[in-house]
MARNU-903293 format. One line per 8 residues: number of its first residue (from 1); for each residue x, z, y of C-alpha. Coordinates in steps of 0.02 Angstrom, whole numbers. Example, Ala and Ser with C-alpha at 12.3 -4.5 7.8 and 13.67 -1.06 7.14 Angstrom:
MARNU-903293
1> 615 390 -225 ~ 684 357 -53
END
This chain:
MARNU-903293
1> 632 -1149 202 ~ 800 -1184 168 ~ 779 -1221 -50 ~ 678 -1347 -82 ~ 523 -1332 -110 ~ 522 -1413 -282 ~ 661 -1304 -336 ~ 578 -1138 -286
9> 422 -1196 -358 ~ 477 -1248 -529 ~ 621 -1058 -533 ~ 427 -962 -506 ~ 352 -1082 -664 ~ 508 -1038 -746 ~ 495 -863 -704 ~ 294 -844 -720
17> 278 -802 -561 ~ 161 -941 -567 ~ 102 -1043 -707 ~ 58 -1246 -720 ~ -109 -1232 -696 ~ -123 -1132 -547 ~ 19 -1267 -447 ~ -90 -1405 -521
25> -241 -1286 -430 ~ -127 -1286 -280 ~ -69 -1471 -259 ~ -278 -1538 -256 ~ -284 -1390 -135 ~ -149 -1441 -36 ~ -202 -1596 -16 ~ -390 -1548 22
33> -331 -1431 183 ~ -204 -1537 217 ~ -69 -1423 179 ~ 103 -1425 102 ~ 96 -1350 -102 ~ 211 -1205 -62 ~ 101 -1128 84 ~ -62 -1154 -12
41> 22 -1069 -172 ~ 82 -925 -69 ~ -90 -909 4 ~ -206 -918 -122 ~ -116 -806 -223 ~ -64 -672 -91 ~ 124 -713 -154 ~ 269 -718 -12
49> 393 -849 10 ~ 530 -727 -70 ~ 452 -676 -229 ~ 505 -878 -252 ~ 682 -851 -168 ~ 698 -726 -284 ~ 629 -823 -432 ~ 775 -940 -385
57> 894 -833 -387 ~ 842 -761 -561 ~ 836 -943 -633 ~ 996 -970 -563 ~ 1083 -792 -605 ~ 1125 -754 -433 ~ 1144 -582 -363 ~ 932 -566 -239
65> 976 -436 -88 ~ 837 -389 30 ~ 839 -349 225 ~ 893 -205 209 ~ 1033 -226 59 ~ 1122 -355 182 ~ 1287 -265 267 ~ 1422 -392 350
73> 1577 -349 265 ~ 1686 -329 406 ~ 1844 -371 324 ~ 1819 -547 288 ~ 1698 -589 435 ~ 1849 -645 529 ~ 1875 -791 418 ~ 1743 -883 452
81> 1712 -935 597 ~ 1556 -950 696 ~ 1529 -1135 688 ~ 1557 -1124 490 ~ 1403 -960 472 ~ 1285 -1101 579 ~ 1348 -1249 470 ~ 1318 -1176 303
89> 1217 -1019 335 ~ 1328 -893 266 ~ 1390 -722 292 ~ 1505 -596 180 ~ 1438 -446 144 ~ 1448 -294 33 ~ 1368 -241 -110 ~ 1320 -69 -132
97> 1425 -21 6 ~ 1587 -40 -65 ~ 1731 -141 -37 ~ 1709 -282 -167 ~ 1873 -369 -261 ~ 1756 -554 -282 ~ 1706 -577 -117 ~ 1484 -564 -97
105> 1407 -707 28 ~ 1238 -697 53 ~ 1167 -861 102 ~ 985 -921 96 ~ 1049 -1125 40 ~ 1127 -1092 -130 ~ 1075 -1260 -169 ~ 1187 -1335 -58
113> 1344 -1443 -165 ~ 1485 -1412 -43 ~ 1448 -1211 -13 ~ 1511 -1160 -173 ~ 1712 -1261 -130 ~ 1714 -1227 59 ~ 1701 -1020 14 ~ 1827 -1079 -118
121> 1949 -1156 -11 ~ 1914 -1033 128 ~ 1958 -871 21 ~ 2085 -945 -78 ~ 1967 -904 -272 ~ 1793 -876 -337 ~ 1654 -802 -223 ~ 1496 -732 -264
129> 1344 -819 -191 ~ 1202 -690 -190 ~ 1037 -775 -111 ~ 906 -683 22 ~ 772 -760 118 ~ 783 -870 290 ~ 728 -740 416 ~ 866 -614 359
137> 987 -755 355 ~ 918 -800 551 ~ 945 -629 629 ~ 1098 -599 534 ~ 1183 -758 588 ~ 1127 -759 788 ~ 1221 -569 768 ~ 1371 -620 715
145> 1395 -811 800 ~ 1346 -728 963 ~ 1197 -867 970 ~ 1035 -782 1006 ~ 916 -885 1083 ~ 862 -846 1284 ~ 698 -733 1309 ~ 605 -881 1374
153> 633 -977 1229 ~ 568 -838 1113 ~ 373 -873 1071 ~ 314 -709 1043 ~ 128 -784 1012 ~ 196 -891 825 ~ 322 -742 806 ~ 167 -623 790
161> 79 -734 694 ~ 251 -741 546 ~ 224 -537 570 ~ 14 -555 520 ~ 47 -686 366 ~ 198 -603 271 ~ 105 -423 277 ~ -45 -513 240
169> 45 -615 72 ~ 139 -430 50 ~ -19 -345 32 ~ 30 -209 145 ~ -85 -103 213 ~ 23 -48 417 ~ 142 -117 518 ~ 245 -24 597
177> 356 -83 784 ~ 488 12 833 ~ 612 29 958 ~ 790 78 953 ~ 924 87 1039 ~ 987 -94 1041 ~ 843 -183 931 ~ 673 -178 882
185> 625 -155 680 ~ 470 -220 576 ~ 415 -129 431 ~ 296 -155 334 ~ 221 -12 194 ~ 153 -115 36 ~ 134 14 -108 ~ 139 157 -3
193> 321 146 27 ~ 385 42 208 ~ 503 -102 210 ~ 607 -213 306 ~ 540 -313 385 ~ 661 -515 344 ~ 725 -524 546 ~ 753 -390 680
201> 712 -424 862 ~ 792 -380 1027 ~ 745 -303 1155 ~ 678 -420 1278 ~ 582 -520 1121 ~ 518 -329 1047 ~ 435 -300 1208 ~ 349 -461 1209
209> 275 -442 1049 ~ 227 -299 1104 ~ 127 -359 1277 ~ 45 -491 1139 ~ -37 -356 1013 ~ -87 -275 1196 ~ -199 -422 1241 ~ -258 -450 1061
217> -328 -268 1074 ~ -376 -282 1243 ~ -257 -130 1294 ~ -171 -114 1441 ~ -31 -208 1469 ~ 49 -110 1627 ~ 29 51 1562 ~ 197 89 1431
225> 183 312 1483 ~ 38 347 1364 ~ -20 326 1181 ~ -175 219 1180 ~ -291 115 1042 ~ -382 -47 990 ~ -404 -167 890 ~ -427 -364 857
233> -444 -439 717 ~ -341 -601 643 ~ -366 -740 540 ~ -213 -804 434 ~ -193 -994 378 ~ -282 -998 225 ~ -380 -857 166 ~ -533 -715 253
241> -509 -645 420 ~ -458 -447 422 ~ -474 -317 561 ~ -327 -237 661 ~ -314 -45 695 ~ -176 -49 850 ~ -95 113 892 ~ 32 114 1044
249> 147 270 1075 ~ 288 295 1212 ~ 474 322 1158 ~ 621 362 1205 ~ 652 169 1189 ~ 512 106 1211 ~ 328 98 1171 ~ 315 70 961
257> 151 -8 904 ~ 77 20 731 ~ -29 -67 651 ~ -171 -44 518 ~ -232 -201 436 ~ -413 -182 361 ~ -509 -288 240 ~ -356 -403 184
265> -440 -355 10 ~ -588 -382 -17 ~ -585 -403 -200 ~ -698 -199 -267 ~ -617 -131 -380 ~ -703 -23 -552 ~ -675 145 -575 ~ -553 92 -748
273> -481 -25 -665 ~ -415 119 -537 ~ -355 203 -661 ~ -467 347 -721 ~ -463 394 -876 ~ -612 364 -1013 ~ -654 554 -1015 ~ -654 543 -854
281> -736 400 -828 ~ -859 442 -941 ~ -932 635 -862 ~ -914 535 -684 ~ -1033 426 -731 ~ -1143 503 -776 ~ -1145 603 -630 ~ -1167 494 -514
289> -1317 453 -598 ~ -1417 603 -567 ~ -1529 573 -426 ~ -1485 712 -313 ~ -1337 824 -271 ~ -1175 779 -189 ~ -994 714 -251 ~ -848 749 -152
297> -670 654 -154 ~ -550 738 -104 ~ -371 693 -39 ~ -259 674 114 ~ -244 527 222 ~ -192 356 153 ~ -255 426 -61 ~ -402 274 -101
305> -538 381 -66 ~ -632 250 -7 ~ -579 135 -139 ~ -655 256 -238 ~ -802 276 -135 ~ -831 93 -139 ~ -814 71 -318 ~ -917 228 -375
313> -1052 138 -260 ~ -1003 -41 -312 ~ -1068 48 -493 ~ -1233 117 -389 ~ -1313 -33 -360 ~ -1427 -115 -399 ~ -1607 -162 -346 ~ -1706 -34 -357
321> -1541 71 -293 ~ -1581 90 -99 ~ -1392 136 -14 ~ -1338 178 147 ~ -1186 215 197 ~ -1092 298 386 ~ -928 239 407 ~ -802 252 524
329> -757 94 509 ~ -825 3 387 ~ -676 -57 274 ~ -755 -192 150 ~ -909 -256 176 ~ -1016 -221 16 ~ -1166 -346 -30 ~ -1335 -272 -47
337> -1303 -110 39 ~ -1317 -48 215 ~ -1186 -7 310 ~ -1185 70 467 ~ -1026 71 605 ~ -972 232 681 ~ -947 194 864 ~ -939 307 1025
345> -1131 331 1032 ~ -1184 365 843 ~ -1067 508 735 ~ -1092 558 555 ~ -1225 686 602 ~ -1331 551 709 ~ -1314 426 550 ~ -1374 559 432
353> -1523 624 518 ~ -1566 407 523 ~ -1543 403 377 ~ -1672 518 305 ~ -1781 431 384 ~ -1756 248 281 ~ -1822 330 123 ~ -1627 326 48
361> -1591 359 -153 ~ -1386 361 -81 ~ -1300 403 24 ~ -1130 374 86 ~ -1041 476 256 ~ -848 425 280 ~ -796 604 313 ~ -876 773 326
369> -777 828 489 ~ -878 982 563 ~ -1016 1110 490 ~ -1173 989 563 ~ -1111 856 454 ~ -1114 948 317 ~ -1251 1071 318 ~ -1363 885 339
377> -1247 830 187 ~ -1289 968 84 ~ -1466 968 129 ~ -1503 807 94 ~ -1409 838 -68 ~ -1553 971 -127 ~ -1695 855 -76 ~ -1693 721 -176
385> -1550 607 -130 ~ -1374 570 -217 ~ -1239 601 -91 ~ -1063 526 -102 ~ -893 597 45 ~ -736 627 66 ~ -653 786 121 ~ -464 806 159
393> -410 948 53 ~ -273 966 -72 ~ -349 992 -235 ~ -534 975 -291 ~ -560 1173 -309 ~ -484 1208 -129 ~ -641 1111 -61 ~ -771 1272 -104
401> -644 1329 34 ~ -644 1199 138 ~ -823 1192 161 ~ -836 1394 172 ~ -718 1375 315 ~ -827 1244 427 ~ -970 1369 415 ~ -1067 1306 249
409> -1149 1457 144 ~ -1084 1500 -29 ~ -1237 1474 -112 ~ -1295 1294 -28 ~ -1143 1228 -78 ~ -1178 1283 -257 ~ -1372 1243 -280 ~ -1289 1054 -210
417> -1115 1028 -277 ~ -1118 911 -423 ~ -910 903 -446 ~ -750 865 -335 ~ -606 725 -354 ~ -450 763 -272 ~ -342 596 -293 ~ -196 545 -251
425> -90 381 -260 ~ 78 334 -371 ~ 157 155 -403 ~ 117 43 -522 ~ 260 9 -629 ~ 292 -183 -649 ~ 228 -208 -806 ~ 338 -378 -818
433> 496 -295 -814 ~ 470 -112 -848 ~ 607 -59 -971 ~ 607 89 -1092 ~ 701 268 -1085 ~ 710 391 -1217 ~ 688 538 -1112 ~ 823 706 -1108
441> 790 877 -1116 ~ 780 896 -951 ~ 622 746 -965 ~ 554 840 -1102 ~ 550 1012 -990 ~ 479 918 -847 ~ 320 857 -950 ~ 298 1010 -1058
449> 346 920 -1208 ~ 393 987 -1376 ~ 523 944 -1485 ~ 410 865 -1592 ~ 352 743 -1481 ~ 426 566 -1522 ~ 412 458 -1377 ~ 484 342 -1255
457> 472 332 -1066 ~ 477 187 -952 ~ 589 133 -801 ~ 586 24 -668 ~ 688 -123 -671 ~ 633 -271 -565 ~ 607 -435 -546 ~ 524 -598 -442
465> 344 -532 -470 ~ 356 -362 -421 ~ 490 -412 -251 ~ 632 -322 -352 ~ 563 -154 -336 ~ 518 -136 -510 ~ 319 -72 -431 ~ 191 -173 -406
473> 19 -105 -363 ~ -22 83 -341 ~ -130 172 -483 ~ -254 328 -434 ~ -209 494 -499 ~ -358 585 -508 ~ -409 791 -545 ~ -572 816 -593
481> -696 974 -584 ~ -861 959 -614 ~ -984 1120 -596 ~ -1094 1223 -739 ~ -1209 1344 -722 ~ -1059 1443 -753 ~ -968 1374 -577 ~ -1130 1401 -501
489> -1110 1564 -507 ~ -946 1593 -456 ~ -967 1506 -303 ~ -1115 1584 -262 ~ -1025 1740 -276 ~ -870 1699 -165 ~ -745 1729 -300 ~ -550 1670 -244
497> -488 1486 -300 ~ -378 1554 -432 ~ -545 1624 -520 ~ -637 1480 -530 ~ -471 1394 -579 ~ -463 1480 -737 ~ -638 1489 -786 ~ -669 1298 -760
505> -718 1237 -935 ~ -721 1036 -871 ~ -556 1037 -736 ~ -414 913 -755 ~ -274 930 -631 ~ -172 807 -544 ~ -9 846 -617 ~ -98 815 -812
513> -182 653 -784 ~ 0 593 -670 ~ 87 661 -847 ~ -42 571 -959 ~ -1 415 -832 ~ 198 412 -871 ~ 163 432 -1061 ~ 67 268 -1067
521> 194 181 -960 ~ 98 169 -795 ~ 191 251 -676 ~ 345 370 -686 ~ 400 523 -658 ~ 507 508 -489 ~ 331 459 -425 ~ 244 628 -497
529> 414 700 -399 ~ 380 630 -229 ~ 208 661 -269 ~ 250 872 -298 ~ 173 859 -451 ~ 305 839 -581 ~ 374 1038 -592 ~ 184 1100 -588
537> 150 1046 -766 ~ 225 1195 -838 ~ 133 1311 -741 ~ -12 1249 -805 ~ 24 1254 -951 ~ 35 1421 -933 ~ -151 1464 -855
END
């Protein structure tokens, strides 16, 4: 790192990014594993180095710029020679895409005592120093000075390892390596949003990275004109090994690769930690204690269905209960549970048939995709087994229609189904830096609030703890639909979804659960808007 480690660590402690106790533990662990304290602290707490740099910037009242915010000031760059840029690691930038009267200079060496004097002399006056991370600075300097390392000097193995390390530290779920007209970019999906990686790569470098990925995934290096899939694993310097699900696809400018990271977070969350309300948690806990029946978790890909299933299984797991799961893939290993990985010879239907011969109490099947799997799952639920599974639908009640569409009889659905949970993931407001705001008339209308409702809403600000985004982690929004005798009768009769919705006594919508979490300061109205839920609150009030 360009800034001294001690300065970064002191700033992180001052900004509450780390505690003195955590630093002491990291220091002892660093001596044990023979690594530096900074690296040890990053991996033990899963905090990226950029957060330490951000903390330094905040403590020293310097703007911190993420890679996506770096835009070179073309009107001032001519004042800096390539040798000056390389010596002082500094570039003039535009802030908020506007021409600034005061020159803004970005660097990753703000503690260089000669830097400010040299810049003041160069620009004949005061300058505003900004801070960024070294990888972004390296790329910017290469572009502006034309000093690009030769292809022979590029170490694809080391660079790819660094990408994986940063993805791990940022708790990313996916890595996107994308070819553009004259450059390769990398984006990490963090908390559901894509963020630009610190540096970009020349076309030859990007091609080398993809070749390295193909070698890891054991897929054909020579084939570049058709999509391929594969898998691999990676061991970070300090931390547990995790799996990589790799997919390639040809594009106009070359191959792109998407990598899903599996098993980077082996912490089993409870239903309460996921964000389930007290009422929903009480009802769900009662329902999963039933000796038989089926419970469905629905939602689009990436909505946290598997995490909710694991939380339910963790609550059910005990010495007296035999739990078997069929998963594709096994995303988290749970002690005390028999987990079966799907492959070319084993599918969900065949696994379910086998499970019934193993005296199960609880069965979890990754997804109901077809009639055969659905029939076996529902029949198992009516013959003394508790079954949990997922379904791809947009709402809880529409799962009834989906089950009918794949060929399941209404009477079988009604007699076996205990309840359905539909869920989405919203970004969680950073509880360290969120700011109070007063709702206006439009906000009140969108949230179906009256003039008598006196409340405060919260908005993101940004701090080192959340990487300047104002959000840290995600929280699940739950739509819950529990069946009673009236619902079973209506489903058997084949009534439509609107009738079920109007007659349901045990139903909480996604929009209303989202509103409650906005009022609790856990997420924002903009997140509800992004999920398409904000405009539905008023409509549901009318039902």
